[in-house]
C-alpha positions in Angstrom: -6.1 54.5 15.4 -8.1 55.9 18.7 -7.6 59.5 19.6 -5.7 59.8 22.9 -8.0 63.1 23.7 -8.5 62.1 27.2 -5.1 62.2 28.4 -4.5 64.3 31.6 -8.1 63.5 32.9 -9.0 61.4 35.5 -12.5 59.7 35.9 -13.4 58.2 39.3 -16.1 55.8 39.9 -18.2 55.0 42.9 -18.6 50.9 43.2 -21.7 49.8 44.6 -24.6 51.1 42.3 -22.6 52.6 39.9 -20.0 50.1 38.5 -21.2 46.7 40.0 -24.9 45.5 41.0 -24.2 44.4 44.2 -27.4 44.6 46.7 -28.5 40.9 46.2 -25.3 39.9 47.8 -25.2 42.7 50.4 -28.7 42.3 51.3 -28.2 38.6 51.4 -25.6 38.9 53.9 -27.7 41.2 55.8 -30.2 39.0 56.0 -28.1 36.0 57.3 -27.4 38.6 60.2 -30.9 39.2 61.0 -31.8 35.7 61.2 -28.8 35.0 63.5 -30.2 37.6 65.6 -33.6 35.8 65.5 -35.2 39.3 63.5 -37.2 39.3 60.5 -35.5 39.4 57.1 -35.8 42.7 54.8 -37.2 41.9 51.6 -34.7 41.7 48.6 -36.7 43.9 46.3 -36.6 47.4 47.7 -33.9 46.9 50.1 -31.1 48.4 47.7 -32.0 51.7 49.2 -30.3 50.4 52.3 -27.1 50.4 50.2 -24.6 53.5 49.9 -22.9 54.3 53.2 -20.8 51.2 53.7 -21.0 48.2 55.8 -21.9 49.6 58.9 -24.4 51.9 57.4 -26.3 49.2 56.2 -26.3 47.2 59.2 -27.7 50.0 61.0 -30.2 50.7 58.5 -31.0 47.4 57.9 -31.6 46.3 61.5 -33.5 49.6 62.3 -35.8 48.4 59.4 -36.5 45.1 61.4 -37.0 46.9 64.4 -33.8 47.0 66.1 -32.1 49.3 68.2 -29.0 51.2 66.9 -27.1 49.6 69.7 -27.9 46.1 68.5 -26.8 47.1 65.1 -23.3 48.5 66.0 -22.1 45.8 68.1 -18.4 45.1 66.9 -18.7 41.1 66.9 -21.8 41.5 64.4 -19.9 43.7 62.1 -17.2 41.3 61.8 -19.6 38.5 61.4 -21.2 40.4 58.7 -17.7 41.3 56.9 -16.8 37.3 57.3 -19.9 36.2 55.8 -20.1 39.1 53.0 -16.3 37.8 52.1 -17.6 34.1 51.2 -20.4 35.8 49.1 -19.1 38.9 47.8 -19.9 37.9 44.0 -22.4 35.0 44.3 -25.3 37.6 42.5 -23.0 40.7 41.9 -22.2 41.9 38.4 -21.2 44.7 36.4 -23.8 46.7 35.1 -24.5 46.6 31.1 -21.7 48.3 29.0 -19.2 48.8 32.1 -16.5 46.8 30.3 -16.9 48.2 27.0 -17.1 51.9 28.2 -14.2 51.5 30.7 -12.0 50.1 27.8 -12.9 52.8 25.3 -12.2 55.5 28.1 -8.6 54.0 28.9 -7.9 53.7 25.1 -8.6 57.6 24.7 -5.8 58.3 27.7 -7.8 58.6 30.8 -6.7 57.4 34.0 -9.5 55.2 35.5 -10.0 54.7 39.5 -12.3 54.1 42.0 -13.4 56.0 44.9 -15.7 54.0 47.1 -17.2 54.0 50.6 -16.7 50.2 50.6 -13.5 49.2 52.5 -10.5 49.1 50.0 -9.9 45.2 50.4 -13.4 44.3 50.1 -13.8 46.6 47.2 -10.6 44.7 45.4 -12.1 41.2 46.2 -15.2 42.1 44.5 -13.8 43.6 41.6 -11.2 40.9 41.1 -13.8 38.5 41.4 -15.5 40.1 38.3 -12.3 40.5 36.4 -12.5 44.4 36.6 -9.5 45.2 38.3 -7.2 45.5 35.6 -9.2 48.7 34.3 -8.3 51.1 37.5 -5.2 52.4 38.2 -6.2 52.4 42.1 -9.1 51.5 44.0 -9.4 53.5 47.0 -11.9 53.0 50.1 -12.2 55.3 52.9 -9.3 53.8 54.7 -6.9 54.8 52.1 -7.7 58.3 52.4 -8.2 61.1 55.0 -11.8 61.5 54.9 -14.8 59.4 53.0 -17.5 60.5 50.6 -19.3 63.6 50.8 -16.2 64.7 52.0 -14.2 66.1 49.0 -10.9 65.2 50.3 -11.6 61.4 49.2 -11.7 62.4 45.7 -8.8 64.6 45.8 -6.4 62.2 47.4 -7.9 59.1 45.1 -7.1 61.0 42.0 -4.1 62.1 43.3 -2.9 58.3 44.4 -4.1 57.3 40.7 -1.4 59.7 39.3 -3.6 62.1 38.2 -4.5 65.9 38.4 -7.7 67.1 40.6 -8.3 69.8 38.7 -9.1 67.8 35.3 -10.9 64.9 37.4 -14.9 63.7 36.9 -16.5 61.6 39.6 -19.3 59.2 38.3 -21.6 58.1 41.0 -25.3 56.8 42.0 -26.0 58.6 45.4 -25.7 61.7 47.2 -22.1 60.9 48.8 -20.7 60.9 45.4 -22.3 63.9 44.1 -21.6 65.9 47.2 -17.8 64.7 47.5 -17.3 66.0 43.7 -19.0 69.2 44.7 -16.7 69.6 47.8 -13.8 68.8 45.8 -14.7 71.3 43.2 -15.0 68.6 40.5 -17.8 67.9 37.9 -19.8 65.1 38.2 -21.9 62.3 36.5 -25.1 61.1 38.3 -26.3 57.4 37.0 -30.1 56.8 37.4 -29.8 53.1 37.6 -28.2 52.6 41.1 -29.3 52.5 44.6 -30.5 56.4 45.5 -33.4 56.6 47.2 -34.2 60.1 45.8 -34.2 61.6 42.3 -30.8 61.9 41.0 -31.9 65.3 39.4 -32.6 66.7 43.3 -28.8 66.1 43.7 -28.0 68.4 40.7 -24.8 66.7 39.3 -23.5 68.3 36.0 -24.7 65.5 33.8 -27.2 62.6 34.2 -27.4 59.3 32.4 -29.7 56.4 32.4 -26.9 53.6 31.2 -23.6 53.0 31.8 -23.2 53.5 28.2 -23.9 57.1 27.9 -21.2 58.0 30.4 -18.6 58.2 27.6 -20.8 60.9 26.0 -21.1 62.6 29.4 -17.4 62.7 29.8 -16.9 64.3 26.3 -19.5 67.1 27.3 -18.0 67.8 30.5 -14.4 68.0 29.1 -15.3 70.2 26.1 -16.9 72.9 28.6 -13.9 72.6 30.6 -11.7 73.8 27.7 -14.4 76.2 26.6 -14.5 77.9 29.7 -10.5 78.0 29.9 -10.5 79.7 26.5 -12.9 82.1 27.4 -11.2 83.2 30.7 -7.8 83.6 28.8 -6.5 80.4 30.4 
């Protein structure tokens, strides 16, 4: 019988670059938008660094990389076309990282509440996770449209954890980029930084509480943070 030793804890996960490798579909849509505008495409390899801040940021960064102005990249009709195209191709190539399904299953079996806190729009996040049969693992899927602020604002995490039925004082953020680690810090939550995502800078420079190189290492990292939490509480007499 599995010990439900993580009851009362909530683990929030970023989506792109943490749970799911999505860059081929996102960059594919970006390139179709560039072709539509008569501009050169960006190479698939190496373009993953453009991902992380949501569709609008991806368009702006991608068009800038192709030599376009910010005004060209921020036209409402271009954003609408991007979303429509991405919906059609949202899971053509996107796949969960190795170890995701197994690790999520073990954490849930131990009593943890799992949720997604992403800068990707909620409906797109739900569509992607549904296509990959991952929705069943999460109490809620929370994009910036369902909270008062988006990462790196800590309100994104505290509100997402609350929507999941969890306690922000016993919550952990798992992510691959600066908005994730920054949001955790701003929310007063410990963080686990993954090195296999879309971060353009070394994860160590962001100073998360624990760094892991594979998704399968996350369970052990969670255990380390939980033990440290209870040790600090015992030392403080709480």
